[in-house]
C-alpha positions, -999 to +999 in steps of 0.1 A: -688+467-105-674+462-066-644+444-058-661+421-041-684+408-072-652+411-096-637+383-073-668+363-069-672+363-103-639+355-114-636+325-088-670+313-099-661+312-139-626+300-132-625+276-110-663+265-101-672+264-139-708+267-125-737+285-150-754+291-113-723+311-100-706+315-066-724+294-039-698+297-011-698+322+018-675+351+016-656+335+046-653+304+033-617+292+026-607+286-012-584+257-002-605+242+026-631+239+000-609+228-029-618+256-046-583+270-055-550+248-053-516+264-053-513+268-091-547+285-089-537+310-061-510+319-089-539+325-112-559+348-087-524+368-081-526+377-120-564+385-116-561+409-091-529+426-104-539+428-137-576+439-127-568+463-096-537+472-108-515+465-081-484+447-074-483+417-054-451+407-035-440+367-032-441+377+005-479+387+002-490+354-013-503+335+019-537+323+032-537+359+052-544+376+020-557+351-007-577+321+010-612+333+006-634+368-008-634+386+022-595+381+025-589+391-010-614+426-005-596+433+028-559+428+009-569+447-022-582+475+002-551+478+020-526+476-010-551+505-029-545+526+002-507+518+002-507+532-038-528+562-034-504+574-005 
């Protein structure tokens, strides 16, 4: 399963509670759409750390990194490159 699909499944199961799965675009803002609040963001951070084996710095928990599927995918890719080098 690729990163995007893992994120979509996590959000659908933990925040949307939808049997139909994830029905937002990959660029939709979690905050603007009311999907994830500030407490939920911490759950997403824990998911990212546990699932992808990266450490999220406190200064990295911002909308530019955590506010949509595509932003999360890009953030995880950047962090994974840093870990690999």
